[in-house]
Each structure stands twice: as C-alpha cells, then as structure tokens.
C-alpha positions, 0 to 999 in steps of 0.5 A: 548460779544454781538457782539460774540454772534450774530456772533456765531448765524449767523454762526451756523444759515447759517450752519444749513440752508445749511444742511437743504438745502441739506436734502431737495435736497437728500429726495426729490430725494429719495422720487422721486425714490420711487415714480417712482419705485412704480408707473412705475416700476423698468424698468422705473426707470432704464431708468430714471437712464441712462438719469440722469447718462448723466445729471450728466455728464453735470452738472459735466462739468458745476460745473468744468468749471463755478460754482466752479471758481465762489464760489472760486474766487468770494468771493475774490473780493471787494464788488465794483468788484462783480457786474461786476465779477458775470455779466461776470460769467452769460455771461460765463454760457450763452456760456457754455449753448449754447454749452452744448445744441448741445452737449447734443443733440448729446450725448442723440441720441448716448445714445438712439442708443447704449442702444436701450431701447424702453423706451427711444424712443421719449425722446430725446427733452424732456430729453435734455431739462431736463438736460439743465434746470437742469445745469442752476439751478444749476448755479443759486443755487451756485451763491447764495452760492457764494454770501453768500445768503443761504435762497435764495438757500433754497427757490430755491431748495424747488421750484425745488425738493419739487415742482417737486415731489409734481407735479409728485405725483399728476400726478402719481395718475392718472396712471403709469408715463412715461418718457416724462411726468417725464422729462417735469415736472422736466424741468418745475420745474428747469426752474421755480427755475432757471428763479426765481433765475435769477430775483434775481441774481443781482446786475450785470454789464457788461464790455468787459474788466472784461469779458476777465479778468474773463474768463482768470482767470477762464480758468486757474483755470478750465481747468484741472478740466473739464478734471478731471470731465470727468475722475471722471465720468467714473471711478465712473461708471467703477466698477458698469459697470463691476460688472453688466457685469460679476456678473448680476444685483443683484450685482449692486443692492446690490451695489446701495442699500448700496450707497442709505442707506449710502446716508446720509453721501453724504448729508454732502459731498455735503453740504460741497461743498455749504459753505466750498469753499467760506469760505476757499477762504475768509480765504486764501485771508484774512490770507494766508495759515495760515488762510486756514489751520486753517479753514480746520483743523476746518472742518476736526475735526468737519465734520470728527468726525460726519462722522466717528461716523455715519459710524461706526454705519452703519458698526457695525449694517448693518443688522439691517439698512438693515431691517429697510430701505428695504424689502430685507433680508440681506446677504453676499453681501448686508452687505459687500457692506454696510460696504464698502460704510461706509468705502468709504464715510469716505474716500471721506469726507477727499477727498472733503476737500483736493479737496477744499484746492487745489481749494482755492489756485488755484493749480487746475493743481495738483489736476487733475493730481492726479484725472486722474492718479489714474482714469486710474488704476481703468478704466483698472483693474475694469473688470479684478478685478471683474473677478477674485475676484467677488463681493468682488473685486469690493467692495475692488477696490472701497475702494482702489482707493479712499484710494490711491487717499486720500494719493496722495492728501495729499502728493501733498497738502503738497508739494504744500503749502511748495512751496507756503510758500518758496515763502512767500505768502501775502494775498490779501490786498483788502479783508479787515478786515471783511473777516479776522474776518469771517475766523477766 
C-alpha cells in the first residue's frame, strides 16, 4: 500500500509539474503580448507576430525531425543505451541547427522583401539569431521531458520566458520597445536557457555506429513528419490569410481574440505533448497495443472530460468571457468566433491524442498522409469559402477541417492497429518490469 501511495504521489506530482510548466510558458507569452501592445503599439506587435510565424515554422520542423523522435524512441532504450542515443540526438540537433541557420537567414530576407514593412528593416541578424536560439532551447527542453526530468524543464522555462518577460518589462520602463531590442533580449534568455540545459544534458556517449543506427531510425520515423509539419503550418494559416484579404483586419482580429481567450485549452494540448508521448512509448514497448490502448483511453477519459467541460462553459457564456477578458464589446463576429474555437479545441484534443498514438507505434507515414491530404482542400478552398460565406464560412472551415481530420485519423488508426495485431506484435523484451509498472 505504501508503495502504491508513493507511486501515485510521484505520478500526480509529475503531472502537476507539467501543467504548471506549460502555464508558465503560456502565461509569460500572453503577458509579453500585452507588454508589446501597450508599450509599442499594435503595429510593432503585428511585425513581431510575422517573425514569430517564421519562428514557429522552424520550431515545427525541429519538433518533427528531432524532438518528437527523441521523445517517442528515447524512452524505449535500456538505461545503458541512453547515453549513446542522446549523444547521437545531440549531433543530429547540431546538424539541424547548421542547416536551419542558412535556411532561416534566406527565409527572413525573403520575408522582409515580400512584407516590405519598415519595422522589419535592420532586424535580419537579430531575428535570425532569436529563431535559432528558440529552436535550440526547444530541443533542450524536450530532452528533459524525454528523460523524465520535468523539474529541470520547469527551471529552464522560468529562465527562458520568465527572465525574458522581466527584462523586457524593465527595458520598457525607459520607453517604447523596438523590434531589435525585443529580438536581442529574447535571444539572450533563450540562449541562456539552452546553454544551462546543455550543461545538464548528460550523460552522453558518442559512437559512429550508434549515430548511424539512430540517424537511420530517426529518418524512418520523422521523414513524413517533416512534410506534415510544412502542410500543417500552411493549412493552419490559410483561413486567417483569406479572412484578412477578403474581410479585413477586423475579421482576423476577431479570430485571433477568440483563439487567445480559448488559449487555456491550448495549454492542455501542449502539456499533453510534453509527457504523453514518453509514457505512451513506454506503455507500447512494455505491453504492446494492449498497454498503449489502456493508457491512451485513460488520457482520453480524463483529459477529454476536462476539455469538453471548459469548452462548454466558453460556448454557453461567450459574452461574459469577452467582457471579462477584453475591452471589446461582444458582437456576432466575436461571439461566433469564440464558440467556433471552443469546439475546435475539443476536436484538437482528440487529434493530438491520435497523433501521439501513430507516433508511438512508429507509423508516421499514415499519420502524415492523413494530414497532407486533408490540408490540400483547406489550402485550395479557404479563399473561395470566405468570399462566398464571409466570416461564418471562415469559422465553419476551421471547425470542419479539424472534424474531418479527427474522423480520418480515427479510421486510419483502427486499420493500422488491426494490421499490427494480425502480425502478432510482441513488446520489446529489454524494457523490463519497471516500464511495465509505469505504464500500468
């Protein structure tokens, strides 16, 4: 009984730390947004958002090609194998950073030419450094989650986001913040967090044989995820771009406002990505599909109930929330957008769990194919839908895409797991009793 209580306490403490960590990240990001808007104006924040869109694109590729394989494959290794594995992942991250440095510089220069915003002039170097520092910080942070060192990830995020917020606030007291100052300040704290994390990254071992084997398995796992990441980024922004070009900035503002208010559910989704892939990989390695299904059903029951409950409150009382959290008077646009995003985030929760299930069984090809095929209609139809149906069409397009994606992933996963069962899959024998206990 004492062991059961102790294990339960450790599990709940770890889960609490994960959600606390994500609350720090999301809360500091939200406060940074308010600081920039109030200190420098909406135009500076808009230019900052353009650069952050590029940063999210680079971070998305890093997650797909390096971090997600590390979090799904790493926990299945023996303790004696992990130094070699994490050493190989460090080398692969170094290679990604080298390639990303050149690609980000070129992409940023193209962005400056296309957007032609005077606020972006002179920010090529600082913006590129900020993006590279952020993606390296993301790698170090996810390595802590892959090793089960949640406490270190919390400290790392406090340095990166809390330190950056405090520094920007102190600088902002002296006057308006310009983009170069913002980028250099953020870069310093992302760099500090990444550097401090690398000091605690070990133990590692380096071997050409292990590197070749890890790189080959990593490529099989992530090759489709990289393509999926690109399509996801474009499909996620297609409706916003169409609404802005057809309906104007007010429509985009209503959608972004609703997205930020429903952002509390986004905290849950990102927190899930921090610990569920690791535990799901252990469950699958220890007990096969039975253990994986048991664990993910539990995640769906607990997390799904909480997500549906919060989304229902948002959908029932949208006007009250708008008056509480913003100075904008509720209208048909903002209320409709808020209800749409409440439903959207419920569907996004189930899509997140389905994505993790595919990655746990290392069937990323099928996962990517679903995302790519269902992203193409959004890219093609977003503009015509907004032209013919206006703002309501934009909201329906966002929800409908997520709903069809959820159904498609569910059917494909059912077919994929059926094939695995027909091959009489056996769990990895080297994971051991400890992983089986954790997965149970």
